[in-house]
C-alpha positions, 0 to 999 in steps of 0.5 A, spaced: 507 500 530 505 497 523 498 494 522 493 492 517 489 497 514 481 496 515 475 499 512 475 505 517 482 507 515 480 508 507 479 515 508 486 516 511 489 512 505 485 516 500 488 522 503 495 520 503 494 517 496 492 524 494 498 527 497 503 522 493 500 524 486 500 532 488 508 530 490 509 527 483 505 532 479 500 527 477 494 531 479 492 535 473 485 538 475 482 531 476 483 531 484 475 530 485 475 524 480 481 521 483 479 522 490 472 518 488 476 513 484 481 511 490 476 511 495 472 506 491 478 502 490 481 501 497 473 500 499 473 494 494 480 491 496 481 493 503 479 485 505 481 482 498 485 476 499 489 478 493 492 485 496 494 488 503 495 495 505 499 496 511 499 503 515 503 506 520 500 511 526 504 516 529 500 519 535 493 516 532 494 519 525 496 515 519 502 518 516 505 512 512 502 506 508 504 501 503 501 496 499 502 489 496 498 486 491 498 478 489 498 475 482 499 469 478 503 469 472 506 463 467 510 458 471 518 459 471 523 454 473 524 457 480 516 459 481 512 453 479 506 456 482 507 462 478 505 467 485 508 473 485 507 480 488 508 487 487 509 492 492 506 499 490 503 505 493 509 507 498 508 514 501 510 517 508 507 524 509 512 529 508 513 532 516 514 524 518 520 522 513 527 520 515 524 516 522 524 509 518 517 509 517 517 507 510 522 502 511 518 499 517 512 498 512 516 495 506 519 490 511 512 488 514 510 488 506 515 483 505 514 478 511 507 478 509 508 476 502 513 471 504 508 468 509 503 468 503 508 463 499 511 468 495 518 467 493 518 473 488 516 480 490 
């Protein structure tokens, strides 16, 4: 079941993000600095109304996560308020793939965005 991430989940979110960056080949010896910066980001933003992170647990372990962030851009004819969202940080641990976990996270984030009044994600 997909649920909102809370402060107690920060270290698990950091660990998943490190796995993501390692898979992408993005960590070039800066893992400690990246880990600290990521921990600071999630700690500062986990309760920020302009962002939302969803998690999915299997046997009590967080194995998949994704985030959505909200921003305001100049108005468009179909979006006079300019409120939009961006989905980011989607990741499922390698051993838990092919079970639809990322799809469930994405669906949850899209529904959350729509409930928040966003027409464009």
